[in-house]
C-alpha positions in Angstrom: -16.2 -25.9 -5.8 -13.2 -23.9 -4.4 -13.7 -21.2 -7.0 -17.5 -20.8 -6.3 -16.8 -20.7 -2.6 -14.0 -18.1 -3.1 -16.2 -15.9 -5.2 -19.0 -16.0 -2.7 -16.7 -15.2 0.2 -15.2 -12.2 -1.7 -18.7 -10.9 -2.5 -19.7 -11.3 1.2 -16.5 -9.6 2.3 -17.2 -6.5 0.1 -20.8 -6.4 1.3 -19.5 -5.7 4.8 -17.4 -2.7 3.7 -20.2 -0.5 2.5 -20.5 1.8 5.6 -19.3 5.4 5.2 -17.8 7.6 7.9 -19.0 11.1 8.3 -15.8 12.6 9.7 -14.3 15.7 8.1 -10.7 14.3 8.0 -9.2 11.2 6.5 -7.4 8.8 8.9 -5.5 5.7 7.7 -6.3 2.6 9.7 -3.8 0.0 10.8 -5.5 -3.4 10.4 -2.9 -5.7 11.8 0.1 -5.2 14.1 2.7 -6.7 11.6 3.2 -7.3 7.9 2.9 -11.1 8.8 0.0 -12.8 10.3 1.4 -16.3 11.5 3.0 -18.3 8.7 1.6 -16.0 5.9 1.2 -12.4 5.1 -1.1 -9.7 6.3 -2.2 -6.6 4.4 0.2 -4.4 6.3 3.5 -3.1 4.8 6.6 -1.6 6.5 6.7 2.2 6.6 9.3 4.0 4.4 12.8 3.6 5.9 11.9 0.9 8.4 13.9 -2.3 8.5 12.4 -5.4 10.2 14.5 -8.4 11.4 12.5 -11.5 12.0 13.2 -14.9 13.6 10.7 -17.7 12.9 11.2 -20.8 15.1 9.3 -24.1 14.5 9.4 -27.1 16.8 8.5 -30.7 16.1 5.3 -32.6 17.0 4.1 -32.0 20.6 2.9 -35.6 20.8 6.5 -36.8 20.3 6.7 -36.8 24.1 9.5 -36.3 26.6 12.2 -38.2 24.6 12.2 -35.4 22.0 11.1 -32.9 24.7 7.7 -32.4 23.1 9.2 -31.4 19.7 12.0 -29.1 20.9 14.7 -31.5 19.6 13.3 -31.2 16.1 13.4 -27.4 15.8 14.0 -25.5 12.6 14.6 -21.8 12.2 14.3 -19.1 9.5 15.8 -15.6 9.5 14.5 -12.7 7.4 15.4 -9.1 6.7 12.7 -6.8 5.3 12.7 -3.1 4.3 10.1 -0.5 3.4 11.2 1.4 0.3 8.0 3.5 0.5 5.0 3.4 2.8 3.3 1.0 0.3 6.2 -1.0 -1.1 8.5 -3.4 0.8 10.9 -6.2 -0.1 12.5 -9.0 2.0 15.0 -11.8 2.0 14.6 -15.0 4.1 16.6 -18.2 4.7 15.1 -21.3 6.4 17.0 -24.2 7.7 14.2 -26.6 6.6 15.2 -27.8 3.1 17.8 -25.0 3.1 15.3 -22.6 1.5 16.1 -19.1 0.3 13.3 -16.6 -0.5 13.0 -13.2 -2.1 9.6 -11.5 -1.7 7.8 -8.2 -1.9 4.5 -6.6 -1.2 2.8 -3.6 -2.7 -0.3 -2.0 -1.1 -2.7 -0.5 -3.6 -5.3 0.7 -1.1 -5.2 1.6 2.6 -8.3 1.5 4.7 -9.2 5.0 5.8 -12.1 6.6 7.5 -13.3 10.2 7.3 -13.9 12.6 4.4 -12.3 10.2 1.9 -13.5 6.8 3.0 -11.8 3.7 1.8 -13.5 0.6 3.3 -10.7 -1.9 3.0 -7.0 -2.4 2.3 -5.7 -4.2 -0.9 -2.2 -5.5 -1.4 -0.3 -7.7 -3.8 2.3 -10.2 -2.6 4.8 -12.1 -4.6 7.5 -14.7 -3.5 10.3 -16.6 -5.2 11.7 -19.6 -3.3 14.9 -21.5 -4.0 15.5 -24.9 -2.3 19.3 -25.4 -1.9 19.4 -28.8 -0.2 21.3 -31.6 -1.9 19.6 -33.7 -4.5 18.2 -37.0 -3.1 19.3 -38.7 -6.3 22.5 -36.9 -7.5 23.1 -39.4 -10.3 20.0 -38.3 -12.1 20.0 -35.4 -14.6 18.8 -32.8 -12.1 17.8 -29.4 -13.5 18.7 -26.2 -11.6 15.3 -24.7 -12.5 13.6 -27.5 -10.5 14.7 -25.8 -7.3 12.4 -22.8 -7.9 8.8 -22.1 -6.8 6.7 -19.0 -7.0 3.7 -17.6 -5.1 1.4 -14.7 -5.9 -1.4 -13.5 -3.5 -4.0 -10.8 -3.5 -4.7 -9.7 0.0 -8.0 -8.0 0.9 -8.4 -6.9 4.5 -10.7 -4.8 6.7 -10.7 -3.7 10.3 -14.4 -4.1 11.3 -14.0 -2.6 14.8 -11.4 -1.6 17.3 -10.9 -5.3 18.1 -11.8 -7.3 15.0 -9.8 -7.5 11.7 -10.2 -10.0 8.9 -8.6 -10.7 5.6 -8.9 -13.1 2.6 -6.1 -14.1 0.3 -6.7 -15.7 -3.2 -3.5 -17.5 -3.8 -1.6 -19.1 -6.7 1.4 -21.3 -6.1 3.6 -22.8 -8.9 6.4 -25.3 -8.1 8.7 -26.2 -11.0 9.2 -29.7 -9.4 7.0 -31.6 -7.0 8.2 -34.4 -4.7 5.4 -36.9 -5.0 3.7 -38.8 -7.8 0.4 -37.2 -9.1 1.0 -34.0 -7.2 0.4 -30.9 -9.3 2.8 -28.1 -10.2 0.1 -25.4 -9.9 -2.1 -24.9 -6.8 -4.9 -22.5 -6.1 -5.9 -21.7 -2.6 -8.0 -19.3 -0.6 -6.4 -18.0 2.6 -8.4 -16.6 5.5 -7.1 -14.9 8.6 -8.0 -12.6 11.3 -7.1 -10.9 14.6 -9.0 -10.3 17.8 -7.4 -7.5 19.8 -7.6 -8.2 23.5 -6.0 -4.9 24.6 -3.1 -2.7 23.5 -0.5 -5.4 23.8 -2.3 -8.7 23.2 -4.2 -10.1 20.2 -5.5 -13.5 19.2 -4.8 -14.5 15.6 -5.8 -17.3 13.3 -4.9 -18.4 9.7 -6.4 -21.1 7.4 -5.8 -21.9 3.8 -8.4 -23.9 1.8 -6.4 -25.6 -0.9 -8.0 -27.1 -4.0 -7.9 -30.7 -2.9 -8.1 -32.1 -6.5 -4.8 -30.4 -7.2 -3.0 -31.0 -3.8 -3.4 -34.8 -3.4 -0.9 -37.4 -4.3 -0.9 -41.2 -4.5 2.1 -41.2 -2.1 1.1 -38.8 0.6 -2.0 -37.0 1.8 -1.8 -33.2 2.1 -4.1 -31.2 4.4 -5.1 -27.6 4.7 -2.9 -25.5 7.0 -4.5 -24.2 10.2 -2.8 -22.0 12.8 -3.8 -20.1 15.9 -1.6 -17.7 17.8 -1.2 -15.1 20.5 0.5 -11.8 19.6 2.4 -9.8 22.2 3.4 -6.3 21.3 6.3 -4.7 23.3 7.5 -1.4 21.9 9.2 -2.1 18.6 8.9 -5.9 19.1 6.1 -8.2 18.2 6.4 -11.6 19.9 4.1 -14.3 18.7 3.3 -17.8 20.1 1.3 -20.2 18.0 0.1 -23.8 17.4 -0.2 -25.1 13.8 -0.3 -28.3 11.8 2.6 -27.1 9.7 6.2 -26.4 10.4 6.9 -24.8 7.0 7.7 -21.1 6.5 7.8 -20.6 2.8 4.3 -20.1 1.1 5.0 -22.8 -1.5 5.5 -25.3 1.4 3.0 -24.6 4.1 0.2 -24.0 1.5 0.9 -27.0 -0.7 3.0 -29.5 1.4 1.4 -29.5 4.9 0.8 -33.1 6.1 0.1 -32.7 9.8 -3.5 -33.8 10.7 -4.6 -31.8 13.8 -7.4 -34.4 14.5 -4.6 -37.0 14.9 -2.7 -34.8 17.4 -0.1 -33.8 14.7 0.2 -30.3 16.1 3.4 -28.2 16.3 4.4 -25.3 18.5 6.3 -22.3 17.2 7.1 -18.6 17.8 8.0 -15.5 15.7 9.9 -12.5 16.9 10.0 -9.2 15.0 12.3 -6.2 15.7 11.8 -3.0 13.7 14.5 -0.4 13.1 13.9 3.1 11.8 16.6 4.1 9.4 
């Protein structure tokens, strides 16, 4: 079912990209304000020679109440440093306090949406991520393999800016985890990400992000996983992009928020977080 839905959505997405501009010059179009949407990626890449330092902060459940200060006492943080080697190729390193996770990731943009004489109706990028979980083994007396700490994510990102205000993207995704935590959970997951931005003015934009995970592969007899959903507000201030959001996931690494989200928003299991990005031109 997921594959048929994904194929139909991709076909519909391409159908909306058929219009041609009649301008005599070719102008590249910036679809999103940042290489990241909320938890996940956008189709954008850093320009050549630009370094981006990011702080991702996640709080606990809002419904935890005043005792935990509405989740503030359960905060986790990740720090990342990203660099654009060319206008189309970037790499990054990230470390998250949750599960003491280290990540190395990169993105290559094959196509850039342009309008004018040489019209390109959408942007197309490939993202890849390797995650390493460094927290201590829960059962150190067992014969634990070092390779069990690794997980891998690959995404194809198709995005289009439909107007001055509306941008949308879809992300066919594959996640492989060498070791899963729960009985009957699967090592390989396939998901379809969807995201978008509604620009309110030069400084403010509303964003959303949702991943439809193949439920037959993401369910366990010990825990029920759910699809991650996030909504946010982007605030652009010069070289900074400051983002506030609500989500049913506190994870940062793709292997975790796509495949290991357990918060049910219909039960009030919602978390607040923010992301800060500062770009430096080198």
